[in-house]
Structure formats: C-alpha cells, structure tokens
C-alpha positions in Angstrom: 20.1 12.7 -40.0 18.5 13.2 -36.6 15.1 12.6 -38.1 16.3 9.4 -39.7 17.8 8.1 -36.4 14.5 8.8 -34.6 12.6 6.9 -37.3 15.0 3.9 -37.0 14.6 3.9 -33.2 10.8 3.9 -33.5 10.9 1.0 -35.9 13.2 -1.0 -33.6 11.0 -0.3 -30.6 7.9 -1.5 -32.6 9.7 -4.7 -33.7 10.8 -5.4 -30.1 7.3 -4.8 -28.7 5.8 -7.0 -31.5 8.3 -9.8 -30.7 7.6 -9.6 -27.0 3.9 -9.7 -27.4 4.2 -12.7 -29.7 6.3 -14.6 -27.1 3.9 -13.7 -24.3 0.9 -14.7 -26.4 2.5 -18.1 -27.2 3.3 -18.7 -23.6 -0.2 -17.7 -22.5 -1.8 -20.1 -24.9 0.4 -23.1 -23.8 0.5 -22.4 -20.1 -1.9 -24.6 -18.1 -2.5 -24.7 -14.3 -2.8 -28.2 -12.7 -6.0 -28.8 -10.9 -5.8 -28.8 -7.1 -7.1 -32.4 -6.8 -4.5 -33.7 -9.2 -1.8 -32.0 -7.2 -3.0 -33.3 -3.9 -3.4 -36.8 -5.3 0.2 -36.9 -6.6 1.5 -35.5 -3.3 -0.5 -37.6 -0.9 -1.9 -40.7 -2.6 0.3 -41.7 -5.6 2.8 -43.7 -3.5 0.2 -46.3 -2.7 -2.6 -45.8 -5.2 -3.1 -45.5 -9.0 -6.2 -44.7 -10.8 -6.5 -47.9 -13.0 -4.1 -50.4 -11.3 -3.7 -52.0 -7.9 -0.6 -51.0 -6.0 -0.4 -51.2 -2.2 -4.0 -50.1 -2.2 -6.8 -50.8 -4.7 -7.3 -48.9 -8.0 -9.3 -45.8 -7.3 -11.2 -45.4 -10.5 -14.9 -45.8 -9.5 -14.2 -45.4 -5.8 -17.1 -42.9 -5.6 -19.4 -45.5 -6.9 -18.3 -48.1 -4.4 -18.4 -45.8 -1.4 -20.5 -42.9 -0.4 -19.0 -39.4 -0.3 -19.9 -39.2 3.4 -17.8 -42.3 4.1 -14.8 -41.1 2.0 -14.7 -37.7 3.7 -14.1 -39.5 7.0 -12.0 -42.4 5.6 -9.3 -40.5 3.6 -8.2 -38.0 6.4 -8.1 -40.7 9.2 -8.9 -44.2 8.2 -7.4 -45.7 11.3 -9.8 -43.8 13.6 -12.8 -44.9 11.5 -11.6 -48.6 11.8 -11.1 -48.2 15.5 -14.7 -46.9 15.9 -16.0 -50.2 14.5 -17.5 -48.8 11.3 -18.5 -52.0 9.4 -17.6 -50.6 6.0 -14.2 -49.4 7.2 -13.4 -52.7 8.8 -14.3 -54.6 5.7 -12.3 -52.4 3.5 -9.3 -52.8 5.8 -9.6 -56.6 5.8 -10.1 -56.8 2.0 -6.8 -55.0 1.4 -4.5 -57.2 3.5 -5.0 -55.2 6.7 -2.5 -52.6 5.5 -3.0 -49.4 7.5 -3.5 -46.3 5.4 -1.5 -43.2 6.3 -3.5 -40.5 8.1 -3.8 -37.1 6.5 -5.2 -34.7 9.2 -4.2 -31.7 7.0 -6.8 -32.7 4.4 -10.0 -30.8 5.1 -13.4 -31.5 3.5 -12.7 -29.2 0.5 -9.3 -30.9 -0.3 -10.8 -34.4 -0.1 -13.6 -33.3 -2.5 -10.9 -32.0 -4.8 -9.1 -35.3 -4.8 -12.4 -37.2 -5.4 -13.2 -34.8 -8.3 -9.8 -35.6 -9.9 -10.4 -39.4 -9.5 -13.8 -39.1 -11.1 -12.4 -37.0 -14.0 -9.3 -39.1 -14.5 -6.0 -38.3 -16.0 -6.1 -36.1 -19.2 -5.7 -38.3 -22.3 -2.8 -37.6 -24.7 -3.6 -35.5 -27.7 -3.9 -37.3 -31.1 -0.7 -37.5 -33.1 1.6 -37.6 -30.0 3.8 -40.5 -29.2 2.6 -41.8 -25.8 1.9 -40.0 -22.6 5.4 -38.5 -22.5 4.6 -36.5 -25.7 1.3 -35.4 -24.3 3.0 -34.2 -21.1 5.5 -32.2 -23.0 2.8 -30.7 -25.1 0.7 -29.8 -22.1 3.4 -28.3 -19.9 5.8 -26.7 -22.5 5.8 -24.8 -25.7 4.8 -26.5 -28.9 7.2 -26.9 -31.8 4.9 -24.7 -34.0 5.1 -21.9 -31.4 8.8 -22.1 -31.3 9.0 -22.0 -35.1 6.8 -18.9 -35.0 9.0 -17.1 -32.6 12.1 -18.0 -34.6 10.4 -16.7 -37.8 9.5 -13.5 -36.1 13.1 -12.9 -34.9 14.5 -13.8 -38.4 12.1 -11.3 -40.0 13.1 -8.6 -37.5 16.8 -9.1 -38.3 16.1 -8.9 -42.0 14.2 -5.7 -41.6 16.9 -4.2 -39.4 19.6 -5.0 -42.0 17.4 -3.4 -44.8 16.8 -0.3 -42.6 20.6 -0.1 -41.9 21.4 -0.1 -45.6 18.6 2.4 -46.3 20.0 4.6 -43.5 23.5 4.6 -44.9 22.1 5.4 -48.4 20.1 8.3 -47.1 23.2 9.6 -45.2 25.2 9.5 -48.4 22.5 11.4 -50.4 22.2 14.1 -47.7 26.0 14.6 -47.7 26.1 14.8 -51.5 23.3 17.5 -51.5 25.4 19.5 -48.9 28.3 19.4 -51.3 30.5 17.2 -49.1 32.8 14.9 -51.1 32.4 11.3 -50.1 35.3 8.8 -50.4 34.5 5.6 -52.2 34.5 2.5 -50.0 37.6 0.3 -50.4 36.6 -3.3 -51.2 37.2 -5.7 -48.4 39.3 -8.1 -50.3 41.7 -5.2 -51.4 42.1 -4.1 -47.8 43.0 -7.5 -46.7 45.6 -8.0 -49.4 47.3 -4.7 -48.4 47.5 -5.7 -44.8 49.2 -9.0 -45.6 51.8 -7.2 -47.7 52.9 -5.3 -44.6 55.8 -7.3 -43.1 55.3 -6.0 -39.5 51.6 -7.0 -39.6 52.6 -10.4 -40.9 55.1 -11.0 -38.1 52.7 -9.8 -35.5 50.0 -12.1 -36.9 52.3 -15.1 -36.9 53.4 -14.4 -33.3 49.8 -14.2 -32.1 49.1 -17.5 -34.0 52.0 -19.2 -32.3 51.0 -18.0 -28.8 47.4 -19.0 -29.4 48.2 -22.5 -30.7 50.8 -23.0 -27.9 48.3 -22.0 -25.3 45.6 -24.4 -26.7 48.2 -27.2 -26.8 49.4 -26.6 -23.3 45.9 -26.5 -21.9 44.9 -29.6 -23.8 47.9 -31.6 -22.4 47.3 -30.1 -18.9 43.7 -31.3 -18.9 44.4 -34.8 -20.3 42.7 -37.3 -18.0 40.7 -34.6 -16.2 37.1 -35.4 -16.6 35.3 -32.5 -14.9 31.8 -32.3 -16.2 31.8 -35.9 -17.5 28.2 -37.0 -17.7 27.7 -40.4 -19.4 24.3 -41.8 -20.5 23.1 -44.3 -17.9 20.9 -47.3 -18.7 18.2 -45.8 -16.4 17.5 -42.0 -16.3 17.9 -41.7 -12.6 17.3 -38.1 -11.3 19.3 -37.1 -8.2 17.4 -33.9 -8.2 14.1 -35.7 -7.7 15.4 -38.3 -5.2 18.0 -36.4 -3.2 16.5 -32.9 -3.7 12.7 -32.9 -3.9 12.1 -36.1 -2.0 15.2 -35.5 0.3 16.3 -39.1 0.5 19.5 -39.3 2.5 22.7 -40.2 0.5 23.3 -43.1 2.9 20.1 -44.8 2.0 21.4 -45.7 -1.4 25.2 -45.3 -1.0 25.5 -46.9 2.5 29.1 -48.1 1.9 30.4 -44.5 1.9 30.2 -44.3 5.7 31.7 -47.7 6.6 34.0 -48.8 3.8 36.4 -47.7 1.1 33.8 -47.7 -1.7 30.5 -45.7 -1.7 28.9 -48.7 -3.4 26.4 -48.7 -6.2 22.9 -49.5 -4.7 21.3 -52.7 -5.8 18.0 -52.6 -7.6 16.4 -54.2 -4.5 17.0 -50.8 -2.8 15.1 -49.1 -5.6 12.2 -51.6 -5.2 11.7 -50.5 -1.6 9.9 -47.6 -3.0 9.2 -48.4 -6.7 7.2 -51.5 -5.9 4.5 -49.0 -5.0 5.7 -45.8 -6.7 5.2 -46.3 -10.4 4.6 -42.7 -11.7 1.4 -43.9 -13.5 -0.1 -40.4 -13.3 2.5 -39.1 -15.7 2.1 -41.8 -18.3 -1.6 -42.1 -18.8 -2.0 -44.9 -16.3 1.0 -46.9 -17.6 4.1 -47.6 -15.5 7.0 -45.2 -16.1 9.3 -46.6 -18.8 12.3 -46.1 -16.5 10.7 -48.0 -13.6 9.8 -50.8 -16.1 13.6 -51.1 -16.7 14.0 -51.9 -13.0 11.3 -54.5 -13.2 12.8 -56.1 -16.3 16.2 -56.3 -14.7 14.8 -58.0 -11.7 12.4 -60.2 -13.5 9.5 -58.6 -11.5 5.9 -58.9 -12.6 3.9 -55.9 -11.3 0.6 -57.6 -11.9 1.4 -60.7 -9.8 4.0 -58.9 -7.6 6.4 -61.9 -8.0 10.0 -62.3 -9.2 11.2 -64.7 -11.9 15.0 -65.2 -11.4 15.3 -66.7 -14.9 14.4 -63.4 -16.4 16.7 -61.2 -14.2 19.8 -59.6 -15.6 22.3 -57.2 -14.0 22.0 -53.4 -14.6 25.2 -52.2 -16.4 25.7 -48.7 -14.9 28.4 -46.4 -16.4 30.9 -45.3 -13.8 31.2 -41.5 -13.5 33.9 -40.9 -10.8 36.9 -43.0 -11.7 40.4 -42.7 -10.0 43.5 -44.3 -11.4 44.4 -47.7 -10.1 47.4 -46.4 -8.2 45.4 -43.8 -6.3 43.9 -45.1 -3.0 40.8 -43.2 -1.7 38.8 -44.3 1.3 35.3 -42.8 1.6 34.8 -43.6 5.3 38.1 -41.9 6.2 36.7 -38.7 4.8 33.0 -38.7 5.5 33.2 -40.1 9.0 36.7 -39.3 10.4 37.2 -35.9 8.8 33.5 -34.9 8.4 33.6 -31.9 10.7 36.9 -30.6 9.3 35.7 -30.9 5.7 32.4 -29.2 6.5 34.2 -26.3 8.0 36.8 -26.1 5.1 34.1 -26.3 2.4 31.6 -24.1 4.1 28.8 -26.7 4.0 25.5 -25.9 5.8 24.3 -28.3 8.6 21.5 -29.7 6.3 24.0 -30.4 3.5 25.6 -33.9 3.4 29.4 -33.9 3.5 29.3 -35.7 0.1 28.7 -32.2 -1.4 32.3 -31.3 -0.7 33.6 -33.5 -3.6 30.5 -34.4 -5.6 28.9 -31.0 -5.6 25.2 -30.2 -5.2 23.9 -33.5 -6.4 20.5 -32.6 -5.1 20.2 -30.2 -8.1 21.5 -32.6 -10.7 18.9 -34.1 -13.1 21.7 -36.4 -14.3 24.8 -37.0 -12.2 28.1 -35.6 -13.5 31.7 -35.3 -12.2 31.7 -32.0 -10.3 35.3 -31.8 -9.1 38.5 -32.5 -11.1 39.7 -35.2 -8.7 43.3 -34.5 -9.7 46.3 -34.9 -7.4 46.7 -31.2 -7.2 43.1 -30.8 -6.1 43.5 -33.4 -3.4 46.8 -32.0 -2.1 45.4 -28.5 -1.9 42.5 -29.8 0.2 44.9 -31.6 2.5 47.0 -28.4 2.9 44.1 -26.2 3.7 41.7 -28.4 5.9 42.2 -27.7 9.6 41.9 -30.9 11.7 43.3 -29.4 14.9 39.9 -28.7 16.3 38.5 -32.3 16.1 36.7 -33.3 19.2 35.3 -36.7 20.3 37.0 -38.2 17.2 38.2 -41.8 17.9 40.7 -41.7 15.0 42.6 -38.7 16.2 42.3 -39.8 19.8 44.3 -43.0 18.8 46.9 -40.8 17.1 47.3 -38.7 20.2 47.5 -41.8 22.3 50.2 -43.2 20.1 52.2 -39.9 20.4 52.0 -40.0 24.2 53.3 -43.6 24.2 56.2 -42.6 22.0 57.1 -39.8 24.4 57.2 -42.3 27.3 59.3 -44.8 25.2 56.5 -47.4 25.2 56.1 -50.0 22.5 54.1 -48.9 19.4 52.7 -51.4 16.9 51.0 -50.9 13.5 47.9 -52.3 15.1 47.6 -49.2 17.3 47.8 -47.0 14.3 45.0 -48.8 12.4 47.1 -51.5 10.9 44.4 -54.1 11.4 41.9 -52.3 9.2 41.0 -54.3 6.1 41.4 -51.4 3.7 45.1 -51.1 4.6 45.8 -54.1 2.4 42.6 -55.1 0.6 41.4 -52.6 -2.0 
C-alpha cells in the first residue's frame, strides 16, 4: 500500500508540474513588453498629438521628414526656449499652429527623445488579421488568447480524468492486496439503498425537516431585510466611464466633475462640456489604431461635435441618458454640502480617511479603484443613524456652522430673541429640494 501511495504522489506531482509549465509557457508566448518610445509618447504627447490626426498640435507621422533630428532634439524638451532664441524654424512652427505654446519636458533627455521619434517613425502596431478592430488587437497583444485558455482548460480536464482513474485503480489494488492477505472485505452498500434507509428513520426525518425550516426561514428573513438595499448595484451606463482611470491614475479631483457636492444638496452629474475640456484633445487614438475611442465618439455624437472641423452642430445634439446609481427614497433628505463641507473633519476622523483621500470615500468607497462605479454603502436608515451616533463633532474648529449654533445657545442663555434665520432658516435647501 505504501508503494502505491508513493506512486500516486509521484504521478500527481508530475501532472502539477506539467500543468504549471504549460501555463508559464502560454503566458511567456503572449507576454509582450511595450517599447519605451510608445510609453513616453502616451505619457507626454498623446494629450495634444496623434500620429495620423491633428489635435491641438499637428499630426506627427512624418515629423522626422519635415524637421531634422537636431532640431527635434532641441524642440521637444523645451520649445519655448527655442522660440525665444529666435530660431526661424521654431518661430514658423509656432505661428503655423495657432501660437499655442507646447509644454516643456526638461526630464526628456536625448535618448528618450530619440525613443519617441523611433516610435513615431514605426507607428502603432496594426491589428492582426481576423480580429474585430483595434480593441480585439489590443486584447490579443496584451492578454492570453482564447486558444491558449482552451489549452489550459483541456490540460486541467485531462489531469482530473487521470486522477479519477488512478483513484479507482488504487482502490482496486487495495482490495486485491487485502484479499491476498485473507482479510474479508464487506461489499459496498449501493448509494440509493443507504439513502432509502436514512429516510425511513423518523428521527432523521424530523431533524431534516427542522433544518429545512430553519434554512428557508433564514433565507426568507434575509431576503425581506435586504429588500430595497442596493449595495453593489452597478448598472450599465451609456458611456463606459472609468473612475479608476480618471480619479485614480489621472488623479482628477472629485470637485472638477461633481462641483455641486461642495455647495449644494446634489452632487450633480457633470455635463458633457466638462468632458470636452479634456477630450477635445485626448482621443485615445493610440489604443484604437489611429481611430478615436468609441466611448469618446459617444460624447462627440451627443454634443453634435465634429472632430475634423472642431465645430458643434446643435441640431445633432442629444442628451446623454445616464443611469442613476445612488438613489434615496423621496422622503429622505440628504444634503451633500452639509456633510462634505460642514462635517468634513469629523467624517474624516470617524472613517479613518487619509489626508490625500477625498471625504467622498466615506460613503462612496474607494471610487479611484472602480473601473465602473457601483453603490459601495447600503445607504439605509440604520447605516446613517449609526454614523450620526458615532461621529464626534465636538472638536470642530473654525467651523462657521457650529459657531452659529454656539452663538444661538449663548443668546438663549441670555434670554435674547432667536429666529429661524439665525439657525440657517434662510438656506434654500431648507424648503426647496
């Protein structure tokens, strides 16, 4: 028996090593490192330039034919200095492109500039034949192909089948060895016979029914308790907007888009004109084989914007129908400014937020890590009440709201007249939702 166990362990180890090697081999074949020039171009240049289309600056394909390498090595790191020196070529290039000053990049040395120029000369890799657009090519370049995944699944399935066969063989060998040793072996009771015997036992039946009632009652109670609670709700939006990209990687402040949260009841949904502040230039062409990102095209279509002429046609514009994620009942009043401005310090302390984290994270969770936004907190009455019970506001300093409350208390002590206006009764949100 010991020899059989050792054999089975050896076979299992061999199968595990074989599977691991297959996975590593597949990953190695599909892994590709981005070229330094492409990385630098996407980080430094793509906000104003594309390879084959004019954005804020001219299209860069053929730039090495239009200008000498010596000129470009000086122009790209510090174009403004070259213009100020009176270089005729630099002055002409500046005037021909609307006198828009190009950002200086002192961190780009000669080697990095040459890497960028090499990428511009080579261009963006073309999508492989048989793929549907650049998105398919990108997925094929950066991920694991469907054939590779199928291969891994097949290897795992074969390994499971072999293990089952070896298990059966091990049990058979064990029975043969015991028979040779003269040990009597009881015949296995068929599964269906054993189940029938159990259900003829009244105690077992009563215990089974009791467990079933408890389980069903628990599921029913939890179902009713969670009715109307939408934690994790993540609807499909008309545009695939990534908070992880905008608020996380690009570190755009929440107030830039949701400026109403700091001065009104509602956080407000940003208008598409806010999106155009960036996406008039940023078009993600490098990810879609020189074409504008399909999601950015949706913004253009909604606004009636033509990227070629850079003009708007109001007759073609139509509102973007976003799907609301965080939705309180009509009878519940919540004021964003009251929380993120008046109680900001207290909420930060209560929720343990870091100085670099916006107070929005207290309720909406780490939105800077969400590819698609979802409801992070339950937003139930119990959840709000617990927060109001636990949050300490006694240490608030230089807070105009609490200063007015203290002032009102002092007047009450002196017997002076107190009006609703002194307690914020003239604020619009008191009456107007």
